N, C-alpha and C positions, 0 to 999 in steps of 0.2 A: 372928919379921915379922911387922911388924902392918898388916893388911888395914882398907884402908876401905871402910867400908858405904856401896852404892850408897842414893841415895834411895828412899823405897819409889817403884811407879807410880801412879800417879793415874787412878783409875777411875770412869768417867763416872757421873752418875747412874742405879740401875736405873729409874728413871720415863722416863727422857728415849730412847727407841729411836732418835733421829735423831742421837744424839751418837755413836750407835756405828759403831766404824771401817766403811768400805764402804758406809756407809748416808747418804743425801741425804733434806731435807724436801721430799715432793710437791709440784709446782706448783699454785695453783689452775685449775680447770675451767672453760675457756667454754664456754657452751651452742651446741649445734650448730644453724645455721638450719633443718632441717628437723626440727628438736624445738620449735622457736620456732614455725612453721609450726603443727605440728599442736598446738602447746596452743592457737596465737590460735584456732582452730578447731573445738575439744575441747568437750565439753559444750554446754548449750544456748545460751550467748552467741555458740559458735564457729556452732551453727547458724542463730542470727540474722545470724550474718557474712556466712555463705553466702547465704541469703535474700535479704540485702539486693546482691550481687553480681550475684545471678540476677537478681531485679527490674528490677533497674536496666541488665542486658545485653540483657534481652529485651524494656524498651523500647525503647531504643535501635536494637534492629533492627526494633522493628516500625515507627521513625519511616523506616528505611530501605527496606524493603518497600511502605510506601504513598507514599515518594519513586518508588520501580522501577515501582510500579504506575500512578502518576498519567503517570510520564514514558512507560509503555510504549503506551498508549491516546492520550497526545496525538501522539506519537510515529508510531504507527500511523494515526491521521488526518490528520496532515500528511501521509505517507507517499502514503496512496490519494486523496487530493486531487492531489498529484504526478504519479502514475500514470496516475491517470483522465485527468489535463490530457495526457500525453504518448501515454494510447493513445487520446484526439481527433484529439492531431497527428498521430498514424499512420495512422489512419482518413481525417483529411484529405485526407493525400499519395496513400492507394489513391483515394479520391472523385476528387480532380485529375488525376489518371494516365488513371483510365475518363473520365473527361469527356472531358477532351485525345482520346484516341480515337478518343472519339464524334463529335469537333468532326471530327476528320481521316476518318473513313469517311464519314461524314454531307456532307462539302464534295466529297469525291471525285465524287460521283454529279451535280454540279453539272456538273463539263466544265469546264476552261479555268480560269480563276483563281475561286476559292471566295469566296464574301462576305466582306465585308471584317469585319463584326460578327463571323462565325462563326470566322475567321481571327485573332482580336484576340482571340476566347475561347480559343481553342485555347491562342496564346501566351500570356494570362496565366494559364493555369488549368497550364502546363511549368511556369513560371516561380515561380506559389506551390509548386507541385511541390518545387521547387528550395530556394526559404526555408524552407518545414518541413522539409524533410532537414539542412538546418543546425540550427536550433532543436530538432529534436528529438536529434542529435548530441551539442549544449551540454547539453541537458535532462536527458539517461540515458546517462553512458558507456558501459555496457552494451551500446548498441544501435549503438553507434558503428562498426563493425565491419560490420554486415548492412548500415549505413545507407548507408557508403561503398561497398559489391558494389553497391546499388542507385542510385546514382548513377553507377556506370561504366554499368548498363544502359541507363539514362535517355539516357545520350548514344548511345550504340547505336541507340534506338529514334527518337532524332530526327535521326539523320543517316538512317534509312531513310524515315522520312516525309518527310524535303526530295527523296529521290531520287524517290518516288512522286510526289511535286507535279509536281516539275520535268519527268518524263515526261508526266503527267495533263495540262499547262497545252500539250505537242504532241501531245498524242491520242494516243502509246503505247501500245497494250495492255501493257506489262511496267511499266507503272505501278500498276496492280492488285498486280502480283505483289511490286513491294514495300512495298504497303500491306499486304498480305497475312504478309509478313515482319514487319513492322514492330508489327502484333495478335499475330502467334506470339511475338516477341520480350516485348513486354509481358506475355501470360499464360504462356509457359513460365522468363523470368527474374525478370522485375520481381515479381509477384506472390506466384509462392512466398516473398519474400523479405518482402515486408509482411504475406503469411499470417503467417509464422514470428513477427514483430514483436509483429504483434497477438496473437497468443497468448500471449506471451510476457511482453510488458505485462495483460493480462488475468489470468493468472496470478499475478502483481505484486500488481495490485489487490483479485483476492480473497483472497491473504493476509492482508494489512494489513486490509480490510475484518474478515475471523475475528478478528484480531491486537485489535483492538480492546476489546470484550469481556473479552479474560484479563485486563486491568490491575486486575478486580475480584478475580481470585481471588490477587491479591499482598495485596490490603487486607482482604480476608476469612477468608483461614487465618492472616494473622499478627497480625490482631485478637483472631482467636478464641485463638489458643494464647498472647498477650499476655495478655487476660483470662482463662486460665483459669490461669494461673502468679499473678498479681495474687490471684484472688480464693481459691487453695490457700496462699499465703503468710498473707492475712486471719484465713481460718479454724485454720491453724497457729498463730498469734500468740494466736488468741483463746482457745485452748483452753492457751496456755501462761502467759499473764498473766491472763486473765480479764479482760479489756476487751477488748470486743466491736465497740467504731469505732475502723478508725485513721484520721482525716482525712483524713493526705495519701496512705494507697496508696486506699481510696476516691476521693480526686480523677483521683489517677492513672489508673483504672480509668474512672471518669466520661470522661475527657480522651480515651481509647483508643475509648470507645465511641462518643463524639459523633464522632471522626473516621472512624470506622467508617461510621456511619450515613451522615454528609455525605458522604464520600468516596467509601462505597460507590453510595449513590443518583444521585452525578454521574457515577459510572462505568457503571453501568446505562443511563443517559438516553443515554449515549453510544453503548452499545453497541447501544441500539435505535432510535438515530437512524441510526447506521451500517448496521445491518442493514435500515431503511425505505429509503432510501434506495438502497442495492444492489436492492432488490426494485424499486423504482419509479423514480428518473429518472436512475439508472445504467443500469437495465435498458432505459428508454426511450432513452438515447440509443445504444447500443453497437445494437438494435433498428433506428434512423432510419440511424444511419450503415450497417449491413450493408444496409436497403434502398435507400438511393442508391446502393451502389456497384455492388448486382446490378443495379439499374436502367440505370444507366451501362454497365454490362457488355451489357443487353438492344439500349438502343439502336446500338450496335455491330455488334450481330450481326445487325441489323435490317439496315441499311447495308450491310454483308458479302453476307449473303444475296440482296438486289439485285443487288449489285457482281457476284456470280456469274452471273447471266444464267443463272435454270435448275439451275443445277448447288451449288445453297448450301444442301442438305438439312440438311448437316452444322450451318451456323450457325443457320438455325431452330429444331434441336433445341436447340444453346444458347439459343436465344432461351427457349423455354420454360420451360428449367431455370432461369434466369435470375430470367423472370417470378415462377415460384411461390417463390424465393427472397423476392422483393419483397412478394408478399400473404404469406407465413406472417410477415414481420420486421411490417411493418404491423398484423397483427393481434394482435402482442405489446405495440407502442408505443400507451401510451394515446394520445400527442400525434402519433401516426399518422392518427389519423380526419382533420385537415383534409387531409392527403395522399393519401387513399385516391381521392375524389372524380375529383381528377386523373389518378390513375394509372389506374384505369377508364376513364376517360376516351383514356387514351393507346394502350390496349390496345384497345378497341374500332377504333379507326384502323388498328390493326396487321393487326387482321382483315381491314380493307379492303383493305389495302395487299397483305397473302397472298392472297386473292382475287381481285386484279386483276392482278397477279402470273402468280401459278397459270391465271388463266385467258388469259394471253397477251399483256396491257393493261399490257408492261411502264412505256411512260412514264406512262400514267394513277397505277401504285402510286409511281413517284418520285415525280410530282407532289403525293403524297398525303405521301410523307415526308419532301420536303426544302420543300414549303412553309412561307411565314411567316407569311401568316396564314388567315384561316380556320380550321377542323378540319382540323388535319392533326398530324400525329406531332409535328412541330416544335413547334408551338404548346401542344398539350397536355401534351409534357413536359416544354417551358420551364414551363408553371404547375407541373407535380408536382416540378420543382429547385425553385422560390420557396418552395411551402406544406413540402416535406421540412425543405428550409435555414431557414425559420424555428424549425419547430419543433424541430428538434436542436438549433440556437442557443438556445432554450430551455430544454429539456431537458441540455444540458451545463452553461448557466450553472446552473440551479438545483441539478444535483450538487454544482457549488463552494458554491455558497454556504450549502447545507445542511452541507456535513463544515466549512466553515471556523467556522457557528453552533456546530456541534457544540463542535468546539475551543476558541472562546470562550466557552462554559458548563460550562469545567471549573472547576473551583475550585484556588486556586494552591498545592494542595496536593505539588505536585510540587519546590517549591523549600521548602514548609513543611513538609513530612515530618520529616526531620530534626530542625528546632529542634521541632518537636513532641515527636519522642521524646525528645528529650534534658531538656526539661519533665517528662514523664511518670517518665524514669529518674530525676529531682531528687527529684519528690513521692515517690517511692518509698524515695529511700535517705534522705529524710526522715523517713516514716513509721518505715520498720524503726530509724533511728538513737533516735528515740523511746524504743521499748521497748527495746532496750540499753542505754541509760542509767537507763530504770529497774527493768531486771534487776539492776544493778551497786547 
């Protein structure tokens, strides 16, 4: 039998391992993103890129800090002005209420129908208080609840006063009790609410005055940190490249420095102005308002002492307490000097009233209290009221004007802060790019 020989197997070339059975050619490798980033930031060029990013970011953050500092100071001045106006408004409500009560108690001494002018002043004072309550509730939502409660107490007070008037016109002794109840309602219900409102607004004003100067911290600390980064970047570049001046980086540093100087000076000036206003005009406003409130309270107690006919020792004690408060507050207020003379005149008349009343001359004492001509308690107190009101108007107006001027003196860095930061960042990036290009 004949066998057919099979063809010999073909062997792959010994130098081509890929053609071996079961082996495949490896595919080309793609660099990983992590490796690319590491390579981009490696070596001296990578450190330059890192510095470029750092200086640009820090410059932008400085712009944000500068803008925040100016907005904080400007906002604090604006809120201080608004809260000061609200405080004056609340104290005006207080003054109108104690003024109305002084009219009611003094008119009660006349008997029958009270003098028309005094009655009209009472009505006007209550109307002004009601109007100011509505304005205050609109101006400061945080005070709305307390002001609503205050308005309710005024309705009760007004009702009791009308009952007192009706009984007094008929010569009924119960009228004096209604009057005492009305005064007690004012003292125990209305005035505590007003005192709480005054305290809350004084705290708000104090917080905002303190916040005016804090804006300079933003621009000061932010500027120092930015300048430190820029200087370190320039020093590092000088050592690596032996080029000792980088104009764009230096320009960025100058821009930051100028912003710090101009902005810091403006913010410091605004803070100093706020402190001056707080220690002078604002302090005068508070003192005069408190003096007027205490004076009207004293006038009410003077009348209540006479109405009590020999049993008003407690009202006289209250008069002395209020009179001392007036003395203390007028001593604080620089603008209190015009009011001091008329207040001392009133106190002198009050001493005469007490001497007459204690000596059994009640009619003479009442005449000195309610008289509308000559040296009486009403005429001298009216002089004090006019002088103190004028001084209060001047001091409160000066306070608002000074705060408005302080705001107007601030440069517009609140709006330009971010653009300044961006320009500084672009300059820093330009300077670093120059050295990076030269290094390549």
